[in-house]
DRENVOMAR-79523 format. One record per residue (C-alpha): residue number from 1; residue in three letters; chain; x, z, y. Coordinates in Angstrom, 1 decimal. Each point is the difference from the previous one (the first is absolute). Layout:
<atom i="NUM" aa="ALA" ch="A" px="X" pz="Z" py="Y"/>
...
# end
This chain:
<atom i="1" aa="MET" ch="A" px="62.3" pz="167.9" py="221.0"/>
<atom i="2" aa="ALA" ch="A" px="-0.3" pz="-3.4" py="1.7"/>
<atom i="3" aa="LYS" ch="A" px="3.2" pz="-1.1" py="1.7"/>
<atom i="4" aa="ASP" ch="A" px="0.0" pz="-1.2" py="3.6"/>
<atom i="5" aa="PHE" ch="A" px="0.7" pz="-3.6" py="-1.1"/>
<atom i="6" aa="ALA" ch="A" px="-3.2" pz="0.0" py="-2.1"/>
<atom i="7" aa="LEU" ch="A" px="-2.5" pz="1.4" py="2.5"/>
<atom i="8" aa="THR" ch="A" px="-1.0" pz="-3.3" py="1.4"/>
<atom i="9" aa="PHE" ch="A" px="-0.5" pz="-1.4" py="-3.5"/>
<atom i="10" aa="TYR" ch="A" px="-2.2" pz="3.0" py="-1.1"/>
<atom i="11" aa="ASN" ch="A" px="-2.1" pz="-0.3" py="3.2"/>
<atom i="12" aa="SER" ch="A" px="-0.5" pz="-3.8" py="-0.5"/>
<atom i="13" aa="THR" ch="A" px="-3.4" pz="-1.5" py="-0.8"/>
<atom i="14" aa="THR" ch="A" px="1.7" pz="-2.0" py="-2.7"/>
<atom i="15" aa="TRP" ch="A" px="1.1" pz="3.2" py="-1.8"/>
<atom i="16" aa="LYS" ch="A" px="-3.3" pz="1.7" py="0.5"/>
<atom i="17" aa="ARG" ch="A" px="-1.8" pz="-2.9" py="-1.6"/>
<atom i="18" aa="CYS" ch="A" px="2.4" pz="-0.2" py="-2.9"/>
<atom i="19" aa="ARG" ch="A" px="-0.2" pz="3.7" py="-0.5"/>
<atom i="20" aa="MET" ch="A" px="-3.8" pz="0.0" py="-0.1"/>
<atom i="21" aa="ALA" ch="A" px="-0.1" pz="-3.0" py="-2.4"/>
<atom i="22" aa="TYR" ch="A" px="2.5" pz="1.7" py="-2.3"/>
<atom i="23" aa="ILE" ch="A" px="-2.0" pz="3.2" py="0.0"/>
<atom i="24" aa="LYS" ch="A" px="-3.1" pz="-1.9" py="-0.9"/>
<atom i="25" aa="SER" ch="A" px="1.8" pz="-1.9" py="-2.8"/>
<atom i="26" aa="VAL" ch="A" px="0.9" pz="3.3" py="-1.7"/>
<atom i="27" aa="ASN" ch="A" px="-3.5" pz="1.5" py="0.6"/>
<atom i="28" aa="GLY" ch="A" px="1.4" pz="2.7" py="2.3"/>
<atom i="29" aa="LEU" ch="A" px="1.6" pz="1.9" py="-2.8"/>
<atom i="30" aa="CYS" ch="A" px="3.5" pz="1.4" py="-0.3"/>
<atom i="31" aa="GLU" ch="A" px="1.7" pz="-2.3" py="-2.4"/>
<atom i="32" aa="ARG" ch="A" px="2.4" pz="2.6" py="-1.5"/>
<atom i="33" aa="CYS" ch="A" px="-2.7" pz="2.5" py="-0.6"/>
<atom i="34" aa="LEU" ch="A" px="-2.1" pz="-2.7" py="-1.6"/>
<atom i="35" aa="ALA" ch="A" px="2.9" pz="-1.0" py="-2.3"/>
<atom i="36" aa="ASN" ch="A" px="0.1" pz="3.7" py="-1.1"/>
<atom i="37" aa="GLY" ch="A" px="-3.7" pz="0.1" py="-0.7"/>
<atom i="38" aa="LYS" ch="A" px="-1.0" pz="1.8" py="3.2"/>
<atom i="39" aa="ILE" ch="A" px="-2.4" pz="-1.3" py="2.5"/>
<atom i="40" aa="ARG" ch="A" px="1.0" pz="0.8" py="3.5"/>
<atom i="41" aa="THR" ch="A" px="-0.5" pz="-1.9" py="3.3"/>
<atom i="42" aa="GLY" ch="A" px="3.1" pz="-1.4" py="1.6"/>
<atom i="43" aa="ASP" ch="A" px="1.3" pz="0.8" py="3.5"/>
<atom i="44" aa="ILE" ch="A" px="3.0" pz="-2.1" py="0.7"/>
<atom i="45" aa="VAL" ch="A" px="1.0" pz="-3.6" py="-0.7"/>
<atom i="46" aa="HIS" ch="A" px="3.6" pz="0.3" py="-1.1"/>
<atom i="47" aa="HIS" ch="A" px="2.7" pz="-2.7" py="0.0"/>
<atom i="48" aa="LYS" ch="A" px="1.8" pz="0.0" py="-3.3"/>
<atom i="49" aa="THR" ch="A" px="3.0" pz="-1.7" py="1.7"/>
<atom i="50" aa="PRO" ch="A" px="0.6" pz="2.1" py="3.1"/>
<atom i="51" aa="LEU" ch="A" px="-0.2" pz="-1.7" py="3.3"/>
<atom i="52" aa="THR" ch="A" px="3.2" pz="-0.4" py="1.9"/>
<atom i="53" aa="PRO" ch="A" px="1.1" pz="-1.7" py="3.2"/>
<atom i="54" aa="ALA" ch="A" px="1.2" pz="-2.9" py="-2.1"/>
<atom i="55" aa="ASN" ch="A" px="-3.3" pz="-0.6" py="-1.8"/>
<atom i="56" aa="ILE" ch="A" px="-2.7" pz="1.2" py="2.5"/>
<atom i="57" aa="ASN" ch="A" px="-0.8" pz="-3.6" py="1.1"/>
<atom i="58" aa="ASP" ch="A" px="-0.1" pz="-1.3" py="-3.6"/>
<atom i="59" aa="PRO" ch="A" px="-3.7" pz="-0.3" py="-1.1"/>
<atom i="60" aa="ALA" ch="A" px="1.2" pz="-0.3" py="-3.6"/>
<atom i="61" aa="VAL" ch="A" px="1.0" pz="3.6" py="0.2"/>
<atom i="62" aa="THR" ch="A" px="-2.3" pz="1.5" py="2.7"/>
<atom i="63" aa="LEU" ch="A" px="-3.3" pz="-1.7" py="-0.9"/>
<atom i="64" aa="ASN" ch="A" px="0.4" pz="-0.9" py="-3.7"/>
<atom i="65" aa="HIS" ch="A" px="-2.5" pz="1.8" py="-2.2"/>
<atom i="66" aa="GLU" ch="A" px="2.6" pz="0.0" py="-2.8"/>
<atom i="67" aa="ASN" ch="A" px="2.1" pz="2.3" py="2.2"/>
<atom i="68" aa="LEU" ch="A" px="-2.9" pz="2.4" py="0.8"/>
<atom i="69" aa="GLU" ch="A" px="-1.3" pz="3.0" py="-1.8"/>
<atom i="70" aa="TYR" ch="A" px="-3.0" pz="2.2" py="1.1"/>
<atom i="71" aa="LEU" ch="A" px="0.9" pz="3.7" py="-0.4"/>
<atom i="72" aa="CYS" ch="A" px="-1.6" pz="3.3" py="0.6"/>
<atom i="73" aa="ILE" ch="A" px="1.9" pz="2.4" py="2.3"/>
<atom i="74" aa="THR" ch="A" px="1.4" pz="1.9" py="-3.0"/>
<atom i="75" aa="CYS" ch="A" px="1.4" pz="-3.1" py="-1.7"/>
<atom i="76" aa="HIS" ch="A" px="1.4" pz="-1.3" py="3.3"/>
<atom i="77" aa="ASN" ch="A" px="1.7" pz="3.3" py="0.7"/>
<atom i="78" aa="ASP" ch="A" px="1.4" pz="-0.1" py="-3.6"/>
<atom i="79" aa="GLU" ch="A" px="1.4" pz="-3.4" py="0.7"/>
<atom i="80" aa="HIS" ch="A" px="1.7" pz="0.9" py="3.3"/>
<atom i="81" aa="ILE" ch="A" px="1.0" pz="3.6" py="-0.5"/>
<atom i="82" aa="GLY" ch="A" px="0.2" pz="0.2" py="-3.8"/>
<atom i="83" aa="GLY" ch="A" px="-2.9" pz="2.4" py="-0.4"/>
<atom i="84" aa="GLU" ch="A" px="1.7" pz="2.7" py="2.1"/>
<atom i="85" aa="VAL" ch="A" px="-2.2" pz="1.7" py="2.6"/>
<atom i="86" aa="LEU" ch="A" px="1.5" pz="-0.1" py="3.4"/>
<atom i="87" aa="ARG" ch="A" px="-2.4" pz="2.5" py="1.4"/>
<atom i="88" aa="GLU" ch="A" px="-3.6" pz="1.0" py="-0.9"/>
<atom i="89" aa="GLY" ch="A" px="-2.5" pz="-1.8" py="2.2"/>
<atom i="90" aa="LEU" ch="A" px="2.1" pz="-3.1" py="0.6"/>
<atom i="91" aa="SER" ch="A" px="-0.6" pz="-3.5" py="-1.3"/>
<atom i="92" aa="PHE" ch="A" px="0.7" pz="-3.7" py="0.8"/>
<atom i="93" aa="ASP" ch="A" px="-2.7" pz="-2.1" py="1.7"/>
<atom i="94" aa="GLU" ch="A" px="-0.8" pz="-3.6" py="-0.7"/>
<atom i="95" aa="HIS" ch="A" px="2.9" pz="-1.1" py="2.2"/>
<atom i="96" aa="GLY" ch="A" px="2.5" pz="2.3" py="-1.7"/>
<atom i="97" aa="GLN" ch="A" px="0.0" pz="2.5" py="2.8"/>
<atom i="98" aa="LEU" ch="A" px="0.4" pz="3.7" py="-0.8"/>
<atom i="99" aa="VAL" ch="A" px="-3.2" pz="1.7" py="1.1"/>
<atom i="100" aa="GLU" ch="A" px="-1.7" pz="3.4" py="-0.3"/>
<atom i="101" aa="ILE" ch="A" px="-3.0" pz="0.1" py="-2.4"/>
<atom i="102" aa="ASN" ch="A" px="-2.9" pz="2.3" py="0.5"/>
# end
């Protein structure tokens, strides 16, 4: 779930452009699934080094393609909640917000 300190960043044009460029660079596929021989589209651009108030203004962390990974919802949830299901019908959106899925 995106923290309050990161909301401005995630809504910025700079992030949105970086995000789209990164998705294009990995052909829109979940990188972890692909590494395991599965082809699944990605959903969320994940920061490998988590964003914090101390690094939110550092483009070497926030906008660096080396720090990004495109993940499907399942892989992203595994990363953040260790594969545990919080509740059926919930997932994270592209901003890390917990949302209901239909």
